[in-house]
C-alpha positions in Angstrom: 0.0 0.0 0.0 1.3 3.5 -0.8 0.7 6.5 1.5 2.0 9.9 2.3 4.3 10.0 5.3 6.6 12.5 7.0 10.1 10.9 6.7 13.5 11.6 8.4 12.7 15.1 9.7 9.9 17.5 10.1 9.1 19.9 7.2 7.3 19.9 3.8 10.5 18.7 2.1 10.3 15.5 4.2 6.8 14.6 3.0 7.0 11.7 0.7 5.4 8.5 -0.5 6.1 5.3 1.3 5.2 1.7 0.8 4.2 -1.0 3.4 2.3 -4.2 3.3 -1.5 -3.8 3.7 -2.5 -4.2 7.4 -5.1 -6.8 8.5 -7.9 -5.7 10.8 -7.6 -6.9 14.4 -10.5 -7.9 16.7 -13.3 -5.3 16.5 -11.5 -3.3 13.7 -12.2 -2.4 10.1 -9.7 -1.8 7.3 -10.6 1.3 5.2 -9.1 2.0 1.8 -8.7 5.7 1.1 -9.9 6.6 -2.3 -9.5 10.4 -2.1 -8.5 13.1 0.3 -8.9 16.8 0.5 -5.9 19.0 1.4 -6.7 21.6 4.0 -4.7 24.0 6.1 -4.1 21.5 8.9 -2.5 19.1 6.4 0.0 21.9 5.4 0.9 22.9 9.0 1.4 19.4 10.5 4.6 18.6 8.6 6.0 21.9 9.8 5.1 21.1 13.4 2.7 24.0 13.5 -0.2 22.2 15.2 0.6 23.3 18.7 1.3 20.8 21.4 -0.3 18.0 19.3 2.7 17.7 16.9 5.2 17.5 19.7 3.9 14.0 20.5 3.4 12.8 16.9 5.8 10.2 15.5 7.6 11.2 12.3 5.7 8.4 10.5 2.4 10.4 10.8 0.3 10.7 7.6 -1.1 14.2 7.5 -4.6 13.5 6.0 -7.6 14.4 8.1 -10.5 14.3 5.6 -10.2 11.1 3.6 -12.9 9.5 1.5 -12.8 5.7 2.3 -14.5 2.5 1.6 -14.5 -0.6 3.9 -12.2 -3.3 2.5 -12.1 -5.8 5.3 -13.6 -6.2 8.8 -13.2 -8.7 11.7 -16.0 -11.1 12.5 -16.9 -9.1 15.6 -18.2 -6.2 13.5 -21.9 -6.5 12.7 -22.6 -3.1 11.0 
């Protein structure tokens, strides 16, 4: 799966595309496939650590999207709806 990720250091220059194996949902979880995402002001300031105290605790591997359009790809047996 491909995704945007802040890599190596904070800043827009460190925002890149990364690859990883698709995850499998755990107990009581669903797997969502992101089909589209809007870009808003928060998505631009998170890589620059401009989101106040919240970015101080975020790992560098954070993906800055906050408004994705997703579909459900997989879910565990404990999910009924």
